[in-house]
PAZA-136911 format. One record per residue (C-alpha): residue number from 1; x, y, z. Coordinates in steps of 0.001 Angstrom, whole numbers, plus 524288, in hexadecimal, padded with zeros to 5 digits. Example, Ala and Ser with C-alpha at 12.3 -4.5 7.8 and 13.67 -1.06 7.14 Angstrom:
2
<rec><k>1</k><c1>8300C</c1><c2>7EE6C</c2><c3>81E78</c3></rec>
<rec><k>2</k><c1>83566</c1><c2>7FBDC</c2><c3>81BE4</c3></rec>
***
This chain:
75
<rec><k>1</k><c1>80000</c1><c2>80000</c2><c3>80000</c3></rec>
<rec><k>2</k><c1>80B3D</c1><c2>80986</c2><c3>8025F</c3></rec>
<rec><k>3</k><c1>81011</c1><c2>8082F</c2><c3>7F479</c3></rec>
<rec><k>4</k><c1>80281</c1><c2>80A02</c2><c3>7EED5</c3></rec>
<rec><k>5</k><c1>7FF9B</c1><c2>815BE</c2><c3>7F787</c3></rec>
<rec><k>6</k><c1>80CF2</c1><c2>81BBB</c2><c3>7F4E1</c3></rec>
<rec><k>7</k><c1>80B68</c1><c2>81BFE</c2><c3>7E624</c3></rec>
<rec><k>8</k><c1>8049A</c1><c2>82702</c2><c3>7DF1B</c3></rec>
<rec><k>9</k><c1>7FADA</c1><c2>82406</c2><c3>7D458</c3></rec>
<rec><k>10</k><c1>802CC</c1><c2>8205F</c2><c3>7C85F</c3></rec>
<rec><k>11</k><c1>80E3B</c1><c2>81BF9</c2><c3>7D0D4</c3></rec>
<rec><k>12</k><c1>81534</c1><c2>80F88</c2><c3>7CCD3</c3></rec>
<rec><k>13</k><c1>818A9</c1><c2>80454</c2><c3>7D5D9</c3></rec>
<rec><k>14</k><c1>822EC</c1><c2>7FA32</c2><c3>7D26E</c3></rec>
<rec><k>15</k><c1>8229D</c1><c2>7EEEC</c2><c3>7DC07</c3></rec>
<rec><k>16</k><c1>8299E</c1><c2>7E1EA</c2><c3>7DC4A</c3></rec>
<rec><k>17</k><c1>8291D</c1><c2>7D811</c2><c3>7E757</c3></rec>
<rec><k>18</k><c1>82BF3</c1><c2>7C9D6</c2><c3>7EA1E</c3></rec>
<rec><k>19</k><c1>82100</c1><c2>7BFEC</c2><c3>7E97D</c3></rec>
<rec><k>20</k><c1>81E9D</c1><c2>7B4ED</c2><c3>7F302</c3></rec>
<rec><k>21</k><c1>824FB</c1><c2>7A88B</c2><c3>7EDE4</c3></rec>
<rec><k>22</k><c1>81C88</c1><c2>79D36</c2><c3>7E9A1</c3></rec>
<rec><k>23</k><c1>821A3</c1><c2>79542</c2><c3>7F514</c3></rec>
<rec><k>24</k><c1>82122</c1><c2>79DDE</c2><c3>80135</c3></rec>
<rec><k>25</k><c1>825EF</c1><c2>793B7</c2><c3>80AF1</c3></rec>
<rec><k>26</k><c1>83413</c1><c2>7977F</c2><c3>80805</c3></rec>
<rec><k>27</k><c1>83164</c1><c2>7A5F1</c2><c3>80A73</c3></rec>
<rec><k>28</k><c1>83111</c1><c2>7AA5E</c2><c3>818AF</c3></rec>
<rec><k>29</k><c1>82438</c1><c2>7B09D</c2><c3>81D06</c3></rec>
<rec><k>30</k><c1>82A81</c1><c2>7BDD3</c2><c3>81FEA</c3></rec>
<rec><k>31</k><c1>82FE7</c1><c2>7BE43</c2><c3>81209</c3></rec>
<rec><k>32</k><c1>82295</c1><c2>7BB39</c2><c3>80C0D</c3></rec>
<rec><k>33</k><c1>81D0E</c1><c2>7C795</c2><c3>8124E</c3></rec>
<rec><k>34</k><c1>82492</c1><c2>7CF6E</c2><c3>8081D</c3></rec>
<rec><k>35</k><c1>82112</c1><c2>7C73D</c2><c3>7FC3A</c3></rec>
<rec><k>36</k><c1>81547</c1><c2>7C958</c2><c3>7F38A</c3></rec>
<rec><k>37</k><c1>80B12</c1><c2>7BF5F</c2><c3>7EFD4</c3></rec>
<rec><k>38</k><c1>80670</c1><c2>7BD06</c2><c3>7E1FA</c3></rec>
<rec><k>39</k><c1>7FFEC</c1><c2>7C956</c2><c3>7DC6D</c3></rec>
<rec><k>40</k><c1>80141</c1><c2>7D078</c2><c3>7E984</c3></rec>
<rec><k>41</k><c1>808B5</c1><c2>7DBDB</c2><c3>7E36F</c3></rec>
<rec><k>42</k><c1>7FEE5</c1><c2>7DCAA</c2><c3>7D857</c3></rec>
<rec><k>43</k><c1>7F38A</c1><c2>7DD65</c2><c3>7E1EA</c3></rec>
<rec><k>44</k><c1>7FA5E</c1><c2>7E77B</c2><c3>7EA8C</c3></rec>
<rec><k>45</k><c1>7FB30</c1><c2>7F0DE</c2><c3>7DEFF</c3></rec>
<rec><k>46</k><c1>7EE61</c1><c2>7ECF3</c2><c3>7D882</c3></rec>
<rec><k>47</k><c1>7E99D</c1><c2>7FB0D</c2><c3>7D794</c3></rec>
<rec><k>48</k><c1>7F5B6</c1><c2>7FF05</c2><c3>7CFE4</c3></rec>
<rec><k>49</k><c1>7F6A0</c1><c2>7FF34</c2><c3>7C11E</c3></rec>
<rec><k>50</k><c1>7FEC9</c1><c2>7F326</c2><c3>7BE89</c3></rec>
<rec><k>51</k><c1>80A5E</c1><c2>7F5AC</c2><c3>7B58F</c3></rec>
<rec><k>52</k><c1>811D3</c1><c2>7E911</c2><c3>7B7EF</c3></rec>
<rec><k>53</k><c1>81034</c1><c2>7DD2C</c2><c3>7C0B7</c3></rec>
<rec><k>54</k><c1>816DE</c1><c2>7D015</c2><c3>7C16A</c3></rec>
<rec><k>55</k><c1>81949</c1><c2>7C507</c2><c3>7CAD5</c3></rec>
<rec><k>56</k><c1>8249A</c1><c2>7BC0B</c2><c3>7C808</c3></rec>
<rec><k>57</k><c1>82A64</c1><c2>7B06B</c2><c3>7CF07</c3></rec>
<rec><k>58</k><c1>83925</c1><c2>7AFF7</c2><c3>7CFD7</c3></rec>
<rec><k>59</k><c1>83D65</c1><c2>7A1DC</c2><c3>7D030</c3></rec>
<rec><k>60</k><c1>84B5F</c1><c2>7A526</c2><c3>7CC5C</c3></rec>
<rec><k>61</k><c1>84F95</c1><c2>7A8C9</c2><c3>7DA2A</c3></rec>
<rec><k>62</k><c1>84FB3</c1><c2>7A196</c2><c3>7E712</c3></rec>
<rec><k>63</k><c1>844FF</c1><c2>7AAD4</c2><c3>7EBC7</c3></rec>
<rec><k>64</k><c1>8389C</c1><c2>7A5B4</c2><c3>7E5C1</c3></rec>
<rec><k>65</k><c1>8327D</c1><c2>7B33A</c2><c3>7E66F</c3></rec>
<rec><k>66</k><c1>82C8D</c1><c2>7B97F</c2><c3>7DA92</c3></rec>
<rec><k>67</k><c1>82A2C</c1><c2>7C7EC</c2><c3>7D8C1</c3></rec>
<rec><k>68</k><c1>81E36</c1><c2>7D058</c2><c3>7D6B5</c3></rec>
<rec><k>69</k><c1>82068</c1><c2>7DCD7</c2><c3>7CEFC</c3></rec>
<rec><k>70</k><c1>81686</c1><c2>7E7C6</c2><c3>7CD40</c3></rec>
<rec><k>71</k><c1>816D4</c1><c2>7F4E6</c2><c3>7C666</c3></rec>
<rec><k>72</k><c1>80A7B</c1><c2>7FCD6</c2><c3>7C806</c3></rec>
<rec><k>73</k><c1>8052D</c1><c2>80AB7</c2><c3>7C7C7</c3></rec>
<rec><k>74</k><c1>7FC72</c1><c2>81068</c2><c3>7D240</c3></rec>
<rec><k>75</k><c1>7EF6D</c1><c2>814AB</c2><c3>7CC8E</c3></rec>
***
């Protein structure tokens, strides 16, 4: 809510965050508090004009976390 309230109409937000891994048993609970669920970022900025959104899984690293990326404009 602070990001949304802090932007003026027409302001652009660029946001990227880690997603919860498919298998959460290996991730400590305190770490999961800072990870996003599927479509959580998209829903948080649902009132914004969506410019770009993607969710990807990164299986190339030892961290099985994917990323959610959003670019949106406040209407």
